[in-house]
Each structure stands twice: as C-alpha cells, then as structure tokens.
C-alpha positions as CSV (number, residue, x, y, z in Angstrom):
1,M,56.9,16.0,-166.2
2,R,59.2,17.3,-163.4
3,N,58.4,21.0,-164.4
4,W,54.7,20.2,-164.2
5,V,55.1,18.9,-160.7
6,L,57.0,22.0,-159.7
7,V,54.3,24.2,-161.1
8,W,51.6,22.2,-159.3
9,F,53.5,22.4,-156.0
10,G,53.8,26.2,-156.4
11,F,50.1,26.4,-157.1
12,C,49.3,24.5,-153.9
13,S,51.7,26.8,-151.9
14,L,49.7,29.8,-153.2
15,M,46.5,28.1,-152.1
16,A,47.8,28.2,-148.6
17,A,48.9,31.8,-148.8
18,D,47.5,34.7,-146.7
19,M,43.7,34.8,-146.8
20,K,41.6,37.9,-146.5
21,I,39.4,37.6,-143.3
22,N,36.0,38.9,-143.9
23,V,33.9,40.6,-141.2
24,A,30.6,38.9,-141.0
25,L,29.1,41.4,-138.4
26,T,30.3,44.4,-136.5
27,L,28.7,45.1,-133.1
28,D,27.4,48.6,-132.7
29,E,29.2,51.0,-130.3
30,V,27.9,51.0,-126.8
31,S,25.2,53.6,-126.3
32,E,26.4,57.0,-125.3
33,D,23.9,57.1,-122.5
34,A,25.1,53.8,-121.0
35,E,26.7,54.1,-117.6
36,Y,29.7,52.0,-118.7
37,F,31.9,51.7,-121.8
38,L,34.2,49.1,-123.2
39,Q,37.7,49.1,-121.7
40,Q,39.0,45.5,-121.9
41,P,36.7,42.9,-123.6
42,A,37.9,39.5,-122.6
43,S,35.3,36.8,-123.0
44,F,32.0,36.3,-124.9
45,D,29.3,33.9,-125.7
46,T,25.9,33.8,-127.6
47,D,22.5,32.6,-126.6
48,S,19.8,30.7,-128.6
49,K,18.6,33.9,-130.3
50,G,22.1,34.8,-131.5
51,S,22.6,37.6,-129.0
52,F,26.1,38.5,-128.0
53,Y,27.3,38.8,-124.4
54,V,30.8,40.3,-123.7
55,V,32.6,40.3,-120.4
56,D,34.8,43.4,-119.8
57,W,37.4,43.0,-117.1
58,V,38.0,46.7,-116.5
59,A,34.4,47.9,-116.7
60,R,33.5,44.9,-114.6
61,V,30.1,44.4,-116.3
62,I,28.7,42.4,-119.2
63,F,27.6,44.1,-122.4
64,K,24.8,42.6,-124.5
65,W,24.0,43.0,-128.2
66,N,21.2,41.4,-130.2
67,S,21.8,39.1,-133.1
68,K,21.9,42.0,-135.6
69,G,24.7,43.6,-133.6
70,E,22.5,46.3,-132.1
71,F,23.5,47.3,-128.5
72,D,20.9,46.1,-126.0
73,K,22.0,46.6,-122.4
74,V,24.5,46.3,-119.6
75,I,24.3,43.4,-117.2
76,G,25.6,43.5,-113.6
77,A,27.7,46.2,-112.0
78,P,31.1,46.6,-110.3
79,G,31.1,45.5,-106.7
80,G,31.0,42.6,-104.3
81,G,27.3,41.9,-103.9
82,P,24.9,39.6,-105.7
83,G,25.0,40.2,-109.4
84,E,28.1,42.4,-109.1
85,F,31.6,41.6,-110.4
86,G,35.1,42.1,-109.1
87,F,37.1,40.3,-111.8
88,M,40.4,41.3,-110.2
89,G,41.9,38.2,-108.8
90,Q,45.4,37.1,-107.7
91,G,47.7,37.4,-110.7
92,G,45.5,39.9,-112.6
93,P,41.9,40.3,-113.9
94,Q,39.9,37.1,-114.4
95,G,36.4,36.9,-115.7
96,Y,34.8,34.4,-118.1
97,L,31.3,33.8,-119.5
98,G,29.6,30.7,-120.7
99,I,26.0,30.2,-121.8
100,V,24.2,26.8,-121.6
101,E,20.4,26.5,-122.4
102,D,20.1,30.3,-122.2
103,V,21.5,30.4,-118.7
104,L,24.5,32.8,-118.2
105,Y,27.3,31.5,-116.0
106,V,29.9,34.1,-115.1
107,Y,33.2,33.2,-113.4
108,D,34.4,36.0,-111.2
109,G,38.1,35.4,-110.3
110,G,38.1,38.1,-107.7
111,R,35.4,36.3,-105.7
112,R,36.2,32.7,-106.8
113,A,32.5,32.3,-107.6
114,V,30.2,31.5,-110.5
115,Q,27.3,33.9,-110.8
116,I,24.2,32.8,-112.7
117,F,21.9,35.1,-114.7
118,N,19.0,34.6,-117.2
119,T,19.2,36.2,-120.6
120,K,17.3,39.2,-119.4
121,G,20.3,40.0,-117.2
122,E,18.4,39.1,-114.0
123,F,20.7,37.6,-111.2
124,Q,19.6,34.1,-110.1
125,K,22.2,32.8,-107.7
126,S,25.9,32.4,-107.0
127,E,28.0,29.2,-106.5
128,G,31.3,29.2,-104.8
129,L,34.3,27.5,-106.4
130,Q,37.2,25.8,-104.7
131,V,40.4,26.5,-106.7
132,Q,44.1,26.7,-105.7
133,L,45.7,30.0,-105.1
134,G,46.9,31.4,-108.4
135,R,45.4,32.6,-111.6
136,T,42.5,31.2,-113.7
137,N,43.6,31.5,-117.3
138,A,40.3,30.3,-118.8
139,F,37.0,29.0,-117.6
140,Y,34.4,27.2,-119.8
141,I,30.9,25.9,-119.1
142,A,30.6,22.4,-120.6
143,S,27.1,21.9,-119.1
144,A,25.1,23.1,-116.2
145,G,26.8,20.6,-114.0
146,K,30.3,20.5,-115.5
147,W,32.9,23.2,-115.7
148,I,36.4,23.4,-117.3
149,I,39.2,25.3,-115.5
150,D,42.6,26.3,-117.0
151,H,44.6,27.3,-113.9
152,S,48.1,28.4,-112.9
153,S,49.0,27.5,-109.3
154,F,52.0,29.8,-108.9
155,M,51.9,30.0,-105.1
156,R,52.9,26.3,-104.8
157,E,56.5,25.4,-104.0
158,T,56.5,23.8,-107.5
159,P,54.3,26.0,-109.7
160,S,52.0,24.0,-112.0
161,L,49.6,24.4,-114.9
162,T,46.5,22.3,-114.9
163,V,43.4,21.9,-117.0
164,S,40.6,20.2,-115.1
165,L,37.0,19.1,-115.4
166,V,35.0,20.1,-112.3
167,D,31.7,18.6,-111.2
168,A,29.7,21.7,-110.2
169,Q,27.7,20.0,-107.5
170,S,30.3,17.9,-105.7
171,Q,33.3,20.1,-106.7
172,N,35.1,16.8,-107.6
173,E,38.0,17.6,-109.9
174,T,39.4,15.5,-112.8
175,V,42.8,16.7,-113.9
176,V,43.0,16.3,-117.7
177,V,46.5,17.8,-118.3
178,E,49.1,19.0,-115.8
179,R,52.5,20.5,-116.5
180,A,55.2,22.3,-114.5
181,D,55.0,26.1,-114.9
182,T,58.4,27.3,-116.0
183,S,57.3,30.8,-117.0
184,F,59.0,32.5,-114.1
185,D,61.7,32.1,-111.4
186,R,61.7,33.5,-107.9
187,K,64.7,35.2,-106.3
188,S,64.8,35.2,-102.5
189,D,66.9,36.6,-99.7
190,G,66.1,33.5,-97.7
191,T,63.1,34.9,-95.9
192,R,61.1,36.5,-98.7
193,V,60.8,36.8,-102.5
194,T,62.8,39.9,-103.6
195,Q,62.4,39.6,-107.3
196,V,60.6,37.6,-110.0
197,V,62.1,36.8,-113.3
198,I,59.4,36.6,-116.0
199,K,60.4,34.3,-118.9
200,G,58.9,36.0,-121.9
201,F,57.3,33.7,-124.6
202,S,57.7,30.7,-122.3
203,E,56.1,27.3,-123.1
204,R,52.6,26.9,-121.5
205,L,49.3,25.3,-121.9
206,V,46.8,26.8,-124.4
207,T,43.2,25.8,-124.1
208,A,39.9,26.3,-126.0
209,Y,36.4,24.7,-125.8
210,N,33.8,24.2,-128.5
211,Q,30.3,23.8,-127.1
212,L,29.0,22.9,-130.6
213,N,30.7,19.4,-130.4
214,G,31.8,19.2,-126.8
215,Q,35.5,19.2,-127.7
216,L,38.1,20.4,-125.2
217,I,41.2,21.5,-126.9
218,V,44.5,21.5,-124.9
219,G,47.9,22.2,-126.4
220,F,51.4,22.5,-124.9
221,N,52.8,25.1,-127.2
222,G,56.4,23.9,-126.9
223,E,55.3,21.0,-129.1
224,P,54.0,21.2,-132.7
225,S,50.5,19.8,-131.9
226,F,47.5,20.0,-129.7
227,S,45.1,17.4,-128.3
228,I,41.3,17.1,-128.3
229,Y,39.6,15.5,-125.3
230,D,36.0,14.5,-124.6
231,L,34.1,15.7,-121.5
232,N,35.2,12.7,-119.5
233,G,38.8,13.8,-120.0
234,K,39.6,11.0,-122.5
235,L,42.0,11.8,-125.3
236,V,40.2,11.7,-128.7
237,K,43.0,12.6,-131.1
238,K,46.2,14.7,-131.5
239,V,46.3,17.3,-134.2
240,P,49.7,18.3,-135.7
241,V,50.5,22.0,-136.1
242,N,52.7,22.8,-139.0
243,R,54.0,26.1,-137.7
244,P,57.7,26.4,-136.9
245,R,59.3,28.2,-134.0
246,R,60.7,31.5,-135.2
247,E,63.6,33.3,-133.6
248,V,62.9,35.7,-130.7
249,K,64.0,39.1,-132.1
250,E,65.0,42.2,-130.3
251,E,61.8,43.9,-131.2
252,D,59.8,41.0,-129.7
253,Q,61.7,41.6,-126.4
254,K,61.1,45.3,-126.5
255,E,57.3,44.8,-127.1
256,F,57.1,42.3,-124.3
257,N,58.7,44.7,-121.9
258,E,56.3,47.5,-123.0
259,Q,53.4,45.8,-121.1
260,G,52.1,47.9,-118.3
261,W,52.5,45.3,-115.6
262,I,56.2,44.9,-116.4
263,K,57.3,48.4,-117.5
264,N,58.9,50.5,-114.8
265,N,58.3,47.6,-112.3
266,T,61.5,46.8,-110.5
267,F,60.0,43.7,-108.8
268,F,59.8,42.0,-112.2
269,T,62.7,41.4,-114.6
270,T,62.5,39.5,-117.9
271,A,64.5,36.8,-119.7
272,F,63.8,35.3,-123.1
273,P,64.3,32.0,-124.9
274,E,66.0,31.8,-128.3
275,R,62.8,30.8,-130.1
276,M,59.1,31.5,-129.8
277,P,56.5,28.8,-129.0
278,H,54.8,27.1,-132.0
279,Y,51.6,29.2,-131.2
280,T,50.0,31.2,-128.4
281,G,46.4,30.8,-129.2
282,I,43.9,28.2,-130.6
283,L,40.3,28.9,-131.4
284,P,37.7,26.5,-133.0
285,V,36.2,27.7,-136.3
286,G,32.8,26.0,-136.8
287,T,32.9,22.3,-135.8
288,D,35.9,21.0,-137.8
289,M,38.5,23.9,-138.3
290,F,40.9,25.6,-136.0
291,A,42.6,29.0,-136.0
292,V,46.1,28.5,-134.6
293,Y,48.1,31.7,-134.1
294,E,50.7,33.8,-132.4
295,I,49.7,37.1,-130.9
296,S,52.2,39.8,-129.9
297,P,52.0,40.9,-126.3
298,F,51.4,44.7,-126.6
299,N,50.5,45.7,-130.2
300,R,48.5,42.5,-130.5
301,N,49.6,41.6,-134.0
302,I,48.2,38.2,-135.2
303,D,50.0,35.7,-137.4
304,G,48.3,32.4,-137.8
305,I,47.1,29.4,-139.8
306,L,43.7,27.9,-140.4
307,I,43.9,24.1,-140.2
308,D,41.5,21.2,-140.3
309,G,41.2,18.3,-137.8
310,E,44.0,16.5,-139.5
311,G,46.4,19.4,-139.2
312,T,46.2,20.3,-142.9
313,V,46.9,24.0,-143.5
314,K,44.1,25.6,-145.4
315,S,45.3,29.2,-145.3
316,K,47.3,31.7,-143.5
317,F,46.2,35.0,-142.0
318,R,47.7,38.2,-140.6
319,F,46.2,41.3,-139.1
320,S,46.6,43.7,-136.2
321,C,44.2,44.1,-133.3
322,G,45.9,47.1,-131.5
323,E,46.6,47.6,-127.8
324,N,44.2,45.6,-125.5
325,G,42.8,43.9,-128.6
326,G,42.8,40.2,-129.5
327,L,40.7,37.2,-130.5
328,I,38.0,35.6,-128.3
329,G,35.9,32.6,-129.2
330,A,32.7,30.8,-128.4
331,K,30.6,28.1,-130.1
332,G,32.8,28.0,-133.1
333,K,32.6,31.8,-133.6
334,I,35.6,34.2,-133.4
335,L,35.2,37.8,-132.2
336,R,38.0,40.2,-133.1
337,V,38.5,42.9,-130.5
338,R,40.2,45.7,-132.3
339,T,41.2,49.2,-131.2
340,D,41.5,52.1,-133.6
341,D,44.0,55.0,-133.5
342,E,41.9,56.8,-130.9
343,G,41.7,53.8,-128.6
344,Y,38.0,53.0,-129.3
345,F,37.0,49.3,-129.5
346,N,35.6,47.6,-132.5
347,L,34.0,44.2,-132.0
348,E,33.9,42.2,-135.2
349,V,32.6,38.6,-135.9
350,L,35.1,37.1,-138.3
351,D,34.3,34.9,-141.3
352,F,37.1,32.4,-142.0
353,A,35.1,30.5,-144.6
354,S,35.7,32.8,-147.5
C-alpha cells in the first residue's frame, strides 16, 4: 500500500511538471512601409472585434492588428499635442492602454494625462490626472469612470508604493494597498543626493487587473500569496503562492547590473538580498487561473507556475523572451513579447489551456 501511495505521489508531481506553452496566434510583422516600428512593446488590450492594440514606449505610438493578427495601422504619433504621446516620465518610460466599450484610454506618464481615442484611432479628448511625483508602474481602466493606478512616490521623504482606485471625474482616490518602498537608499552630502543604492530583486507590490471579472490583483512579493480586491477596494480573498524564494546567485547580480540604466552609471550602485522574491509578475489567465512567475531583468527568462484561485499548482512553465521582451496581459489573455537573435520582435498570444 505504501509503495502505491509513493507511485501516486510521483505521478501527481509529474502532472505539475513543466508544460509546453502553445502559441494561439502570432501577430504579423509591422508593415515595412509603416512610419514606425516596434522598439519596446509594453502594454496591450483588445476591442470587441478581437483587434489588438499595443503601446510601444520607445516608438511612442500604438500599433493595431485585427483579430486574425494582420497588421492594420499605427495610432498617434510622438509629441506633445492632442493625440500625441511622450511616455517618458520621471523614473523612466510610462505608457499604458485600456479599452472599455471600444473606447481607448491611453495613460501618458510623460504628460500625466489620459488620452482618449475611438477604435478607428481618432483622437477624442484628453483628461489630466493628478498623481504624486514618482513613477506609475501600471495603469488600468476599470470602467469609463474608474481607473486603477500602481504608483511609486520616490520623491517623498519616506518613499511609498500605492495601489489606488481613482474616480475619473472627481479625481477622488481610494488607496487599496500602501507599502513603504525599500527598493533603494539615497546617499547625501547634506545638501544634495550624491548617489542612489538600488536594491536589486527587492520586495515590492505586483499588480494585475482582469476586466473579464473586475478583479484587481495585488501581491506583495515578499510574501507567498497575493490578494484579490473588488472595484470598491474590498478584499475578496487571498491566494497562496507555492513558489519558494531561491538564492540570489552571482549570475543574477551580473544580469541585473547589465541593464542599460545601471551599467556604466556612477550615480547608481547596487546591493542585493540573499534570496529572490516569491515572484515578480502575476497575470490572469481566463477568469479563474493565474500565471505567477519570475522574470530575469536583462535576458528576460521566465520561470513560473500556473495556479487556480485556491493556489493549487496546475503546471510549471519556462521559456526565454530575450532582451526587451516579456509578458503583458489584458482581459485574461497573455501576449508574449519575444525578440529573436537579430533583435526583431515577435508578438505571440499564448495558450495556457493545453
């Protein structure tokens, strides 16, 4: 009997082994006669017809494909006028897209404004946004009148991380989660900051939003769990994450220091903890599953687990996205941004169901 139990346990372990991620759809390359090309895809969403809209931080435009993955058009242009994007805010590029009832809402961190378009790409209007000095790490459109902001206020005397619900009309803010930001230390000569120590792989808030069911996901990755909130900021449930903290290795530190904003920059130095966080990313899969993963900072290697709403591990997955690659999600879909050996981008809709 004992041997049978051991065999069954081994079988169950195999069932949670690495899964092969299928590519459900590959978006076509951007047309050669287009004025812009993919340089750093960072956010996406889909409309009611299944068309894909991708924000590119460096190109400073939105690229559109139809539901079959055929390239359609470019929306917007770089600049500071109506229908134009800056995306370069304090603390780095910031630009996010959300679509509600076929209205495109584009947060431009450089201008601290939400620009609104129709699905034809025609500019409608712009709405200003009052946010603290710092960096917006994520921006989600819950509805036409409610926005979700994941923000780092690093200019405060005590830096903080907040996830807030914002009423688009009144600008009233409901703080859902707030934590101290311990990802860096400032060094000063008494009158000015002379150096900043970046704490690589530090503990932080990780957020996601699933418009399919109105779930706001917020995790503090120093803890083996994440929380789900409704759109009033009320806690719905906590989901355990069975993913241990591995040791920070020398190669991890080298890869972190390879990032362009740190490499050969004497204003920044780095320090590292003994162990990695439990995860660095969470993305909803459909309405009741979650991809919880670690992504390396430069080569963008992914190591993750697929879990259900109770935290049960369904499978594991590993793959590489390449420099400037990664995973971005919207409406329960996950888009893999992958670069090839020549640096060209491949945008692939992943199928975690198989």
